[in-house]
N, CA and C atoms as an extended XYZ file, in Angstrom:
375
Properties=species:S:1:pos:R:3:atomname:S:1:resname:S:1:resid:I:1 pbc="F F F"
N       135.824      151.138      216.282 N   MET     1
C       136.551      149.824      216.372 CA  MET     1
C       136.066      149.095      217.553 C   MET     1
N       135.916      147.770      217.447 N   SER     2
C       135.392      147.005      218.654 CA  SER     2
C       136.491      145.783      218.809 C   SER     2
N       136.362      145.170      219.815 N   ASN     3
C       137.336      144.090      220.263 CA  ASN     3
C       137.488      143.250      219.041 C   ASN     3
N       138.619      142.548      219.074 N   THR     4
C       139.020      141.748      218.138 CA  THR     4
C       139.533      140.526      218.964 C   THR     4
N       139.161      139.299      218.891 N   THR     5
C       139.494      138.145      219.540 CA  THR     5
C       139.931      137.125      218.711 C   THR     5
N       141.246      136.606      218.820 N   ILE     6
C       141.785      135.706      218.074 CA  ILE     6
C       142.569      134.483      218.781 C   ILE     6
N       142.587      133.353      218.184 N   ILE     7
C       143.096      132.281      218.982 CA  ILE     7
C       144.244      131.895      217.886 C   ILE     7
N       145.623      131.841      218.449 N   VAL     8
C       146.611      131.195      217.586 CA  VAL     8
C       147.572      130.576      218.600 C   VAL     8
N       147.546      129.157      218.120 N   GLY     9
C       148.194      128.208      219.053 CA  GLY     9
C       147.566      128.054      220.267 C   GLY     9
N       148.326      128.313      221.362 N   ASN    10
C       147.748      128.282      222.889 CA  ASN    10
C       147.540      129.699      223.376 C   ASN    10
N       147.446      130.647      222.437 N   PHE    11
C       147.138      131.991      223.042 CA  PHE    11
C       145.838      132.454      222.521 C   PHE    11
N       145.075      133.166      223.422 N   LEU    12
C       143.754      133.825      223.178 CA  LEU    12
C       144.318      135.276      223.191 C   LEU    12
N       143.914      136.085      222.270 N   GLN    13
C       144.331      137.541      222.220 CA  GLN    13
C       143.153      138.410      221.995 C   GLN    13
N       142.989      139.509      222.879 N   ILE    14
C       141.939      140.414      222.846 CA  ILE    14
C       142.397      141.716      222.552 C   ILE    14
N       142.202      142.332      221.398 N   LYS    15
C       142.719      143.712      220.967 CA  LYS    15
C       141.575      144.625      220.881 C   LYS    15
N       141.997      145.890      220.923 N   GLY    16
C       140.958      146.956      221.029 CA  GLY    16
C       140.002      146.874      221.990 C   GLY    16
N       140.440      147.158      223.142 N   LEU    17
C       139.439      147.004      224.429 CA  LEU    17
C       138.580      148.196      224.492 C   LEU    17
N       137.565      148.382      223.551 N   ASP    18
C       136.737      149.409      223.759 CA  ASP    18
C       135.347      149.084      224.115 C   ASP    18
N       135.096      147.795      224.334 N   ALA    19
C       133.785      147.236      224.688 CA  ALA    19
C       133.986      146.182      225.655 C   ALA    19
N       133.084      145.787      226.235 N   ASP    20
C       133.006      144.568      227.268 CA  ASP    20
C       133.461      143.449      226.425 C   ASP    20
N       134.004      142.418      227.215 N   TRP    21
C       134.484      141.213      226.487 CA  TRP    21
C       134.091      139.931      227.506 C   TRP    21
N       133.696      138.886      226.887 N   SER    22
C       133.477      137.679      227.797 CA  SER    22
C       133.564      136.593      226.894 C   SER    22
N       133.519      135.313      227.358 N   LEU    23
C       133.464      134.202      226.556 CA  LEU    23
C       132.378      134.055      225.417 C   LEU    23
N       131.220      134.937      225.746 N   LEU    24
C       130.179      134.840      224.736 CA  LEU    24
C       130.736      135.413      223.402 C   LEU    24
N       131.855      136.059      223.258 N   ASP    25
C       132.470      136.521      222.200 CA  ASP    25
C       133.299      135.610      221.417 C   ASP    25
N       133.402      134.429      222.165 N   LEU    26
C       134.030      133.217      221.261 CA  LEU    26
C       132.873      132.394      221.016 C   LEU    26
N       132.278      131.702      221.998 N   ASP    27
C       131.230      130.782      221.978 CA  ASP    27
C       130.457      130.701      223.230 C   ASP    27
N       129.200      130.626      223.176 N   ALA    28
C       128.341      130.623      224.427 CA  ALA    28
C       128.627      129.353      225.249 C   ALA    28
N       128.832      128.266      224.617 N   THR    29
C       129.195      127.028      225.359 CA  THR    29
C       130.377      127.208      226.318 C   THR    29
N       131.272      128.002      225.977 N   PHE    30
C       132.518      128.247      226.932 CA  PHE    30
C       132.056      128.781      228.190 C   PHE    30
N       130.908      129.574      228.410 N   LEU    31
C       130.345      130.104      229.566 CA  LEU    31
C       130.138      128.781      230.604 C   LEU    31
N       129.623      127.745      230.074 N   LYS    32
C       129.350      126.627      230.798 CA  LYS    32
C       130.516      125.876      231.220 C   LYS    32
N       131.337      125.712      230.110 N   THR    33
C       132.671      124.819      230.458 CA  THR    33
C       133.873      125.491      231.015 C   THR    33
N       134.047      126.842      230.572 N   GLY    34
C       135.006      127.835      230.915 CA  GLY    34
C       136.207      127.282      230.057 C   GLY    34
N       137.305      128.103      230.225 N   ILE    35
C       138.420      127.782      229.429 CA  ILE    35
C       139.673      127.715      230.311 C   ILE    35
N       140.629      126.712      230.001 N   ARG    36
C       141.734      126.485      231.122 CA  ARG    36
C       142.818      127.430      230.733 C   ARG    36
N       143.068      128.323      231.554 N   VAL    37
C       144.057      129.339      231.380 CA  VAL    37
C       145.323      129.246      232.232 C   VAL    37
N       146.640      129.173      231.664 N   LYS    38
C       147.817      129.200      232.508 CA  LYS    38
C       148.371      130.617      232.902 C   LYS    38
N       148.195      131.556      232.133 N   SER    39
C       148.459      133.036      232.381 CA  SER    39
C       147.735      134.129      231.706 C   SER    39
N       147.479      135.186      232.265 N   ILE    40
C       147.065      136.358      231.674 CA  ILE    40
C       148.055      137.469      231.664 C   ILE    40
N       148.164      138.093      230.500 N   THR    41
C       149.140      139.168      230.136 CA  THR    41
C       148.482      140.455      229.777 C   THR    41
N       148.543      141.543      230.252 N   PHE    42
C       148.076      142.851      230.032 CA  PHE    42
C       149.118      143.647      229.263 C   PHE    42
N       148.897      144.241      228.079 N   PHE    43
C       149.755      145.248      227.353 CA  PHE    43
C       149.266      146.427      227.345 C   PHE    43
N       149.633      147.501      228.226 N   PRO    44
C       148.966      148.864      228.190 CA  PRO    44
C       149.296      149.783      227.044 C   PRO    44
N       148.470      150.677      226.932 N   SER    45
C       148.820      151.628      226.018 CA  SER    45
C       149.703      152.994      226.489 C   SER    45
N       149.553      153.127      227.812 N   ALA    46
C       150.328      154.406      228.355 CA  ALA    46
C       150.398      154.307      229.948 C   ALA    46
N       151.037      155.256      230.489 N   THR    47
C       150.958      155.277      231.826 CA  THR    47
C       149.655      155.373      232.542 C   THR    47
N       149.349      154.733      233.545 N   GLY    48
C       148.015      154.930      234.296 CA  GLY    48
C       146.910      153.842      233.665 C   GLY    48
N       147.194      153.136      232.749 N   ASP    49
C       146.152      152.192      232.142 CA  ASP    49
C       145.811      151.239      233.240 C   ASP    49
N       144.569      151.014      233.593 N   ILE    50
C       144.011      150.076      234.537 CA  ILE    50
C       143.226      148.982      233.806 C   ILE    50
N       143.570      147.672      234.104 N   ILE    51
C       142.770      146.688      233.479 CA  ILE    51
C       142.070      145.979      234.680 C   ILE    51
N       141.022      145.442      234.645 N   HIS    52
C       140.392      144.753      235.723 CA  HIS    52
C       139.615      143.522      234.900 C   HIS    52
N       140.064      142.313      235.135 N   ILE    53
C       139.444      141.170      234.617 CA  ILE    53
C       138.868      140.387      235.663 C   ILE    53
N       137.439      140.032      235.527 N   LYS    54
C       136.947      139.361      236.629 CA  LYS    54
C       136.346      137.996      236.166 C   LYS    54
N       136.131      136.982      237.100 N   GLU    55
C       135.667      135.737      236.952 CA  GLU    55
C       134.174      135.860      236.638 C   GLU    55
N       133.717      135.465      235.571 N   SER    56
C       132.308      135.405      235.191 CA  SER    56
C       131.532      134.416      236.000 C   SER    56
N       130.196      134.543      235.953 N   ASP    57
C       129.139      133.579      236.418 CA  ASP    57
C       129.342      132.247      235.724 C   ASP    57
N       129.379      131.138      236.591 N   PRO    58
C       129.584      129.754      235.884 CA  PRO    58
C       128.406      129.365      235.122 C   PRO    58
N       128.161      129.909      234.090 N   GLY    59
C       127.313      129.199      233.013 CA  GLY    59
C       125.773      129.734      233.160 C   GLY    59
N       125.400      130.479      233.983 N   TYR    60
C       124.000      130.895      234.123 CA  TYR    60
C       123.723      132.004      233.134 C   TYR    60
N       124.615      132.838      232.892 N   ALA    61
C       124.538      133.798      231.951 CA  ALA    61
C       124.624      133.481      230.586 C   ALA    61
N       123.575      133.842      229.850 N   THR    62
C       123.431      133.515      228.425 CA  THR    62
C       123.505      134.607      227.507 C   THR    62
N       123.367      135.788      227.911 N   THR    63
C       123.434      136.881      227.132 CA  THR    63
C       124.588      138.039      227.675 C   THR    63
N       125.080      138.931      226.970 N   ALA    64
C       126.164      139.909      227.384 CA  ALA    64
C       125.596      140.596      228.639 C   ALA    64
N       124.345      141.112      228.410 N   ALA    65
C       123.739      141.715      229.776 CA  ALA    65
C       123.561      141.077      230.927 C   ALA    65
N       123.367      139.774      230.917 N   LEU    66
C       123.391      138.838      232.000 CA  LEU    66
C       124.909      138.860      232.623 C   LEU    66
N       125.685      138.568      231.752 N   VAL    67
C       127.034      138.516      232.189 CA  VAL    67
C       127.560      139.629      232.947 C   VAL    67
N       127.292      140.855      232.509 N   THR    68
C       127.553      142.058      233.032 CA  THR    68
C       126.934      142.076      234.381 C   THR    68
N       125.542      141.842      234.618 N   ALA    69
C       124.857      141.927      235.639 CA  ALA    69
C       125.322      141.000      236.842 C   ALA    69
N       125.709      139.662      236.279 N   LEU    70
C       126.139      138.655      237.341 CA  LEU    70
C       127.561      138.751      237.611 C   LEU    70
N       128.294      139.571      237.023 N   THR    71
C       129.864      139.907      237.319 CA  THR    71
C       130.050      141.126      238.147 C   THR    71
N       129.107      141.839      238.568 N   ALA    72
C       129.323      143.129      239.276 CA  ALA    72
C       130.216      142.934      240.380 C   ALA    72
N       129.969      141.775      241.192 N   THR    73
C       130.508      141.516      242.512 CA  THR    73
C       131.494      140.366      242.349 C   THR    73
N       131.893      139.857      241.149 N   ALA    74
C       132.643      138.704      240.944 CA  ALA    74
C       133.998      139.007      241.350 C   ALA    74
N       134.752      137.757      241.725 N   PRO    75
C       136.110      137.829      242.118 CA  PRO    75
C       136.904      138.302      241.073 C   PRO    75
N       138.069      138.975      241.465 N   SER    76
C       139.184      139.482      240.378 CA  SER    76
C       139.954      138.480      239.946 C   SER    76
N       140.394      138.488      238.741 N   LEU    77
C       141.389      137.634      238.232 CA  LEU    77
C       142.613      138.241      237.917 C   LEU    77
N       142.601      139.700      237.635 N   LEU    78
C       143.753      140.429      237.448 CA  LEU    78
C       143.196      141.908      237.433 C   LEU    78
N       143.889      142.662      238.380 N   HIS    79
C       143.547      144.028      238.491 CA  HIS    79
C       144.933      144.759      238.726 C   HIS    79
N       145.378      145.485      237.658 N   VAL    80
C       146.572      146.191      237.723 CA  VAL    80
C       146.380      147.817      237.322 C   VAL    80
N       147.319      148.632      237.896 N   ASP    81
C       147.414      149.976      237.377 CA  ASP    81
C       148.840      149.980      237.002 C   ASP    81
N       149.086      150.215      235.673 N   CYS    82
C       150.361      150.140      235.131 CA  CYS    82
C       151.120      151.603      235.196 C   CYS    82
N       152.382      151.401      235.509 N   ALA    83
C       153.331      152.587      235.862 CA  ALA    83
C       153.697      153.385      234.624 C   ALA    83
N       153.820      152.465      233.517 N   ASP    84
C       154.212      153.085      232.259 CA  ASP    84
C       153.807      152.139      231.019 C   ASP    84
N       154.038      152.481      229.809 N   VAL    85
C       153.659      151.695      228.622 CA  VAL    85
C       154.310      150.459      228.619 C   VAL    85
N       155.495      150.346      229.353 N   TYR    86
C       156.423      149.203      229.403 CA  TYR    86
C       156.078      148.319      230.609 C   TYR    86
N       155.120      148.578      231.237 N   ASP    87
C       154.902      147.782      232.469 CA  ASP    87
C       153.728      146.769      232.140 C   ASP    87
N       154.212      145.790      231.241 N   GLN    88
C       153.351      144.712      231.105 CA  GLN    88
C       153.174      143.794      232.124 C   GLN    88
N       151.865      143.463      232.573 N   ARG    89
C       151.574      142.688      233.830 CA  ARG    89
C       151.254      141.175      233.440 C   ARG    89
N       151.778      140.230      234.064 N   ILE    90
C       151.336      138.805      233.889 CA  ILE    90
C       150.922      138.291      235.211 C   ILE    90
N       150.055      137.425      235.243 N   LYS    91
C       149.624      136.655      236.242 CA  LYS    91
C       149.424      135.128      235.983 C   LYS    91
N       149.994      134.274      236.659 N   TYR    92
C       150.104      132.883      236.463 CA  TYR    92
C       148.781      132.094      237.246 C   TYR    92
N       148.386      131.049      236.638 N   PHE    93
C       147.347      130.298      237.297 CA  PHE    93
C       147.652      129.058      237.279 C   PHE    93
N       147.933      128.024      238.161 N   GLY    94
C       147.687      126.701      238.240 CA  GLY    94
C       148.800      126.037      237.535 C   GLY    94
N       150.125      126.570      237.301 N   GLY    95
C       151.037      125.849      236.633 CA  GLY    95
C       150.820      125.506      235.320 C   GLY    95
N       151.444      124.348      235.042 N   GLU    96
C       151.200      123.718      233.738 CA  GLU    96
C       149.980      123.428      233.023 C   GLU    96
N       149.047      123.063      234.270 N   ASN    97
C       147.699      122.556      233.910 CA  ASN    97
C       146.692      123.919      233.779 C   ASN    97
N       147.024      124.996      234.238 N   GLY    98
C       146.420      126.097      234.373 CA  GLY    98
C       145.132      125.955      235.241 C   GLY    98
N       144.229      126.785      235.046 N   ARG    99
C       142.909      126.964      235.955 CA  ARG    99
C       141.717      127.129      235.000 C   ARG    99
N       140.763      126.450      235.155 N   ILE   100
C       139.468      126.667      234.557 CA  ILE   100
C       138.935      127.858      234.938 C   ILE   100
N       138.583      128.836      233.991 N   MET   101
C       137.981      130.140      234.347 CA  MET   101
C       137.028      130.838      233.356 C   MET   101
N       136.241      131.549      233.504 N   ARG   102
C       135.501      132.321      232.920 CA  ARG   102
C       135.713      133.656      232.712 C   ARG   102
N       136.855      134.198      232.206 N   PRO   103
C       137.313      135.702      232.287 CA  PRO   103
C       136.293      136.519      231.671 C   PRO   103
N       136.212      137.846      232.248 N   PHE   104
C       135.182      138.755      231.712 CA  PHE   104
C       135.974      140.126      231.770 C   PHE   104
N       135.797      141.104      230.869 N   ILE   105
C       136.273      142.344      231.059 CA  ILE   105
C       135.082      143.266      230.929 C   ILE   105
N       134.851      144.103      231.985 N   ASP   106
C       133.779      145.251      231.853 CA  ASP   106
C       134.610      146.452      231.754 C   ASP   106
N       134.522      147.181      230.529 N   VAL   107
C       135.323      148.372      230.327 CA  VAL   107
C       135.090      149.430      231.389 C   VAL   107
N       133.886      149.483      231.937 N   THR   108
C       133.591      150.673      232.835 CA  THR   108
C       134.685      150.386      234.112 C   THR   108
N       135.210      149.266      234.394 N   ASP   109
C       136.132      149.023      235.539 CA  ASP   109
C       137.629      149.271      235.172 C   ASP   109
N       137.711      149.631      233.862 N   CYS   110
C       139.115      149.850      233.322 CA  CYS   110
C       139.399      151.215      232.902 C   CYS   110
N       140.648      151.707      232.905 N   ASN   111
C       140.973      153.002      232.334 CA  ASN   111
C       142.095      152.902      231.371 C   ASN   111
N       141.880      153.028      229.950 N   PHE   112
C       142.815      152.960      229.023 CA  PHE   112
C       142.955      154.420      228.221 C   PHE   112
N       144.286      154.768      227.932 N   THR   113
C       144.517      156.101      227.421 CA  THR   113
C       144.143      155.817      225.950 C   THR   113
N       144.518      154.695      225.305 N   THR   114
C       144.229      154.418      224.054 CA  THR   114
C       143.608      153.021      223.902 C   THR   114
N       142.547      152.782      224.045 N   ALA   115
C       141.967      151.502      224.338 CA  ALA   115
C       142.239      150.727      222.790 C   ALA   115
N       142.359      151.367      221.704 N   SER   116
C       142.648      150.474      220.499 CA  SER   116
C       144.083      149.861      220.412 C   SER   116
N       145.065      150.230      221.306 N   THR   117
C       146.311      149.687      221.266 CA  THR   117
C       146.520      148.952      222.586 C   THR   117
N       145.453      148.816      223.405 N   CYS   118
C       145.619      147.926      224.534 CA  CYS   118
C       145.483      146.483      224.077 C   CYS   118
N       146.001      145.498      224.748 N   ARG   119
C       145.603      144.125      224.449 CA  ARG   119
C       145.879      143.144      225.677 C   ARG   119
N       145.183      142.120      225.687 N   VAL   120
C       145.240      141.197      226.592 CA  VAL   120
C       145.620      139.760      226.003 C   VAL   120
N       146.371      139.100      226.599 N   GLU   121
C       146.704      137.745      226.083 CA  GLU   121
C       146.594      136.728      227.091 C   GLU   121
N       145.814      135.627      226.851 N   MET   122
C       145.690      134.457      227.666 CA  MET   122
C       146.360      133.167      227.193 C   MET   122
N       147.265      132.728      227.967 N   GLU   123
C       147.961      131.423      227.407 CA  GLU   123
C       146.974      130.386      228.122 C   GLU   123
N       146.537      129.488      227.155 N   LEU   124
C       145.776      128.418      227.330 CA  LEU   124
C       146.590      127.120      227.543 C   LEU   124
N       145.931      126.260      228.427 N   ALA   125
C       146.725      125.010      228.905 CA  ALA   125
C       146.172      123.988      227.893 C   ALA   125
């Protein structure tokens, strides 16, 4: 199974976190423009799941390999270690207008008990 990304209304959802994810998975033009995000929520699969979502490079990376390379020392957007399966974490950005960002998930920075049942939801402004 690989990541599944869907957009429904104002929500972008990423399921099955078994591979790296970036805006390239949606459309390469989003790497230049970014997306306006109001909140990011992580839904873990079990106790001890760790998610680390970083800020991607602002438009210079045009391939998944470059995104990974340029994001190695990128600032963190969300980094949590969940206490149990019900420990859903949410982080808000910029109120109603959200914040422009280029989120990126490098699965080597994460730890999932069952990656296929983990998901991330981003509320778009």
